[in-house]
C-alpha positions as CSV (number, residue, x, y, z in Angstrom):
1,E,-31.0,-0.3,-41.1
2,I,-34.7,0.0,-39.0
3,D,-36.4,-2.2,-40.5
4,R,-37.9,-4.0,-37.6
5,P,-41.4,-2.6,-36.0
6,E,-40.4,-2.7,-32.7
7,D,-37.2,-0.7,-33.7
8,Q,-39.1,1.9,-35.6
9,A,-41.1,2.2,-32.4
10,V,-38.6,2.8,-30.4
11,F,-36.7,5.3,-33.0
12,V,-40.1,7.5,-32.7
13,I,-40.6,7.4,-29.1
14,T,-37.1,8.4,-28.4
15,M,-37.8,11.5,-30.6
16,I,-40.8,12.2,-29.4
17,V,-39.6,12.4,-26.0
18,S,-36.4,13.9,-26.8
19,F,-38.1,16.8,-28.0
20,A,-40.3,17.1,-25.0
21,L,-37.6,17.3,-23.1
22,C,-36.5,20.1,-24.2
23,L,-39.1,22.2,-23.4
24,P,-38.6,22.8,-20.2
25,L,-35.5,24.6,-20.5
26,N,-37.9,27.6,-22.0
27,F,-38.3,28.0,-18.4
28,I,-35.2,27.3,-16.5
29,E,-32.9,30.2,-16.7
30,N,-30.1,29.6,-13.8
31,S,-27.1,28.0,-16.1
32,F,-26.5,25.6,-12.9
33,W,-29.9,24.1,-13.4
34,R,-30.3,24.4,-16.8
35,K,-26.7,22.2,-17.4
36,F,-27.9,19.4,-14.8
37,Y,-31.4,18.8,-16.2
38,S,-29.9,18.5,-19.8
39,S,-27.2,16.3,-19.1
40,T,-29.4,14.2,-17.1
41,C,-32.4,13.8,-19.5
42,G,-29.8,13.5,-22.7
43,F,-28.0,11.0,-20.6
44,A,-31.3,8.8,-20.0
45,I,-32.7,8.9,-23.1
46,S,-29.4,7.8,-24.6
47,F,-29.5,5.2,-22.5
48,Y,-32.7,4.1,-23.3
49,F,-31.9,4.1,-26.9
50,H,-28.9,2.4,-27.0
51,G,-28.6,0.5,-23.3
52,T,-25.4,-0.6,-22.3
53,G,-23.2,0.2,-25.4
54,M,-24.3,4.3,-23.7
55,I,-20.9,3.4,-21.7
56,F,-18.6,2.6,-24.3
57,N,-20.1,6.2,-25.6
58,I,-19.4,7.8,-22.7
59,V,-15.8,5.9,-22.1
60,Y,-14.8,7.3,-25.7
61,I,-15.9,10.7,-25.1
62,L,-13.7,11.0,-21.4
63,T,-11.2,9.4,-22.8
64,T,-11.3,12.2,-25.7
65,Y,-11.1,14.4,-23.0
66,L,-7.7,13.7,-21.9
67,W,-6.1,14.4,-24.5
68,M,-7.1,17.8,-24.2
69,K,-6.7,17.7,-20.5
70,F,-3.3,16.8,-20.2
71,L,-1.5,17.8,-23.7
72,P,-0.3,20.8,-24.9
73,R,-2.6,22.4,-27.8
74,R,-0.7,21.4,-31.3
75,A,-0.4,17.7,-29.5
76,A,-4.0,17.6,-28.2
77,C,-5.5,18.4,-31.6
78,I,-3.0,15.1,-33.1
79,A,-3.9,13.0,-30.0
80,M,-8.0,13.5,-30.3
81,A,-7.9,13.1,-33.9
82,T,-6.4,10.0,-33.9
83,W,-7.8,8.5,-31.2
84,S,-11.3,9.0,-31.6
85,C,-10.9,8.2,-35.8
86,S,-9.5,4.7,-34.4
87,I,-12.1,3.7,-32.1
88,L,-15.0,5.3,-35.0
89,M,-13.1,2.9,-37.5
90,I,-13.0,-0.1,-35.4
91,M,-16.3,-0.1,-34.3
92,Q,-17.7,0.2,-37.9
93,M,-15.4,-2.6,-39.1
94,Y,-16.9,-4.7,-36.1
95,Y,-20.2,-3.9,-37.0
96,Y,-19.6,-4.7,-40.5
97,L,-17.7,-8.0,-39.9
98,E,-20.4,-9.1,-37.5
99,H,-23.1,-8.6,-40.2
100,K,-25.1,-6.2,-37.0
101,S,-28.3,-4.0,-38.2
102,G,-30.9,-1.8,-36.1
103,F,-29.5,0.9,-34.2
104,L,-25.7,0.7,-33.9
105,L,-23.9,2.7,-31.5
106,T,-21.8,3.8,-34.5
107,T,-24.6,6.3,-34.9
108,I,-24.1,7.7,-32.0
109,L,-20.5,7.7,-32.1
110,R,-20.6,9.3,-35.5
111,M,-22.5,12.1,-34.1
112,N,-19.4,12.8,-31.8
113,F,-17.0,12.4,-34.0
114,A,-18.1,15.3,-35.9
115,K,-18.4,17.3,-32.6
116,I,-15.2,15.6,-31.8
117,V,-13.7,17.4,-35.3
118,M,-15.1,20.6,-34.6
119,V,-13.9,21.1,-31.1
120,I,-10.5,20.6,-32.6
121,V,-11.1,22.6,-35.1
122,N,-12.0,25.4,-33.3
123,Y,-9.5,24.6,-30.3
124,S,-6.4,24.7,-33.1
125,D,-7.6,28.2,-34.6
126,A,-8.0,29.5,-31.1
127,G,-4.1,28.3,-30.8
128,K,-2.9,29.8,-34.1
129,L,-4.9,33.2,-33.5
130,K,-3.3,33.9,-30.0
131,R,0.0,32.4,-31.1
132,Y,0.3,34.8,-34.3
133,P,-2.2,37.8,-33.7
134,K,-0.8,39.6,-36.7
135,K,-2.3,36.6,-39.0
136,Q,-5.4,37.3,-37.8
137,N,-6.6,38.6,-41.2
138,N,-5.9,35.0,-42.0
139,F,-9.5,33.8,-40.7
140,T,-13.2,34.4,-41.7
141,A,-15.0,36.2,-39.3
142,R,-17.0,32.6,-38.6
143,E,-13.5,31.3,-37.7
144,K,-12.8,33.7,-35.3
145,Y,-16.3,33.5,-33.7
146,Y,-16.5,29.7,-33.0
147,A,-12.8,29.8,-31.8
148,T,-13.8,32.2,-29.1
149,P,-14.1,30.1,-26.2
150,F,-11.3,27.4,-26.9
151,N,-8.8,30.3,-25.6
152,K,-8.7,27.9,-23.0
153,K,-9.5,24.5,-22.9
154,L,-13.1,23.2,-21.7
155,D,-13.0,22.1,-17.9
156,F,-14.9,18.5,-18.0
157,W,-18.0,19.7,-16.8
158,Q,-18.3,21.6,-20.0
159,W,-16.7,18.8,-22.2
160,I,-19.5,16.4,-20.7
161,N,-22.9,18.9,-21.1
162,Y,-21.5,19.2,-24.8
163,F,-22.0,15.5,-25.6
164,L,-24.8,14.6,-23.2
165,Y,-27.0,18.1,-24.2
166,V,-30.4,16.3,-24.3
167,G,-31.7,18.6,-27.5
168,A,-29.0,16.3,-29.4
169,Q,-30.0,12.9,-27.8
170,P,-29.5,10.2,-29.0
171,I,-29.0,10.8,-32.5
172,G,-28.1,14.3,-33.3
173,P,-28.1,17.2,-34.6
174,M,-24.9,18.6,-34.7
175,H,-24.1,21.9,-33.1
176,E,-21.1,24.3,-33.0
177,Y,-19.8,24.7,-29.3
178,Y,-20.3,28.3,-28.9
179,E,-23.9,28.4,-29.9
180,F,-24.2,25.4,-27.3
181,D,-22.1,27.1,-24.6
182,Q,-24.6,30.3,-25.2
183,F,-27.5,28.6,-24.9
184,I,-27.1,26.4,-21.7
185,N,-25.4,29.1,-19.7
186,Y,-28.4,31.8,-20.9
187,K,-26.3,34.4,-22.2
188,G,-25.9,36.2,-25.4
189,Y,-28.1,36.6,-27.8
190,I,-30.2,34.0,-26.6
191,T,-31.5,36.2,-23.5
192,K,-32.8,38.2,-26.7
193,K,-35.3,35.7,-27.8
194,P,-39.4,35.3,-26.5
195,T,-39.1,32.4,-23.8
196,T,-41.1,30.3,-26.2
197,S,-38.5,30.0,-28.6
198,N,-35.4,29.1,-25.9
199,F,-35.7,25.1,-27.3
């Protein structure tokens, strides 16, 4: 619930600033600086919006990544799903029992949970496509398309850039990793679009 005028003002200001901070990406083509700018601004605007609760969100993102980093693919998918779902449920229950209102940390956690689920599905699909090449016809073109970047594990910076993308802070929208990877690295179809549409 956003019923306090100060909360409503913060929400409007944050949305405007978030949009405005996306605009310079129109003119940055170097992938390193695109990532650095996007993640730095994304963290700053989320910290402004969520306050110190953003630290918990970062811990949530990083601990989920550790499952992918150190476990085999199938076990990692199960562990990531179990862990992220548990964290979200615990936080949701806490806010419910405490009768909290206003901007809740579960807003960003829910968005990141949805992103994690998309990663899990694509990561799992990529493993199945690699392990059972004869069963590729069982997958749709869309499933194969979005599984492409997950033929190998994401590294730390790919992961953190995905979750701190300035255009999705502080409350969304969600986006598939493949689309983000094309955009943030300025490659593929994104390079064919007019500069003014590159946000």
